[in-house]
N, C-alpha and C positions, 0 to 999 in steps of 0.2 A: 503493498499500499502507499502512497505517496502520498506526503502531505506540505504542504505548501507555504510562503504566508499569506494569508489573506487570500486563498486559494489561488495565485497567482502563480502560471508555469511559464517562463522560467520566473523565478523569485527574482525580488526589486534587485535594479542598477545598481550599486556603490561606486561614487567615483573618489576617489581620489588624487594625490598629488603626492609625487616621487618623497619621499621621510616622512609622509605622514605617518602617523599613530593608531589603531584600529584598536576597538576595541566591542567584541562582537557579543552580548549576553542571551542566550541561549534559553530557555525556564522548556523543560516538557511536562508538559501537563495531563501528557497521557498515560494510564494505567494501564500498568501491564505491555507494557511497546519500550522498545527502546529506540532511541532516535539517530540513526546515521546523517551528517553531516558528515558532504563531500565539496570542497573547496573548486571548483576547474579556474582555471589561470590565474592564480597565486600563488607567487611565488614566494615561500619561505626558508627562514636564516636554519642550520643547521636540520635542515631535511636531508634527505639523498635523494626524496622523488619532491614534485612540484605539485603536489596533490595528501592532503590532512584529510585523512577522514574518521572522526571519533562516535563511536558508541556509547552512546549517552543514555544513562537512564534515567530512572522516574528521579531529578535532581533540580539544579543549577549547575550549569559552565559557569566562566568568566573567559575569553578568548584572550 
């Protein structure tokens, strides 16, 4: 099943400038469901891949 921000597919575009710090707050309100966040096109330091996948149990995660 795919849940999107406000039912929007693809999700909203986040525009930033080089050097900006981005903080994304994710809250999983789905009971008994794990949320997987898969970022496309985000360059991440100290990662071997350009994509980060997070499995988020019912809780709060701050990136």
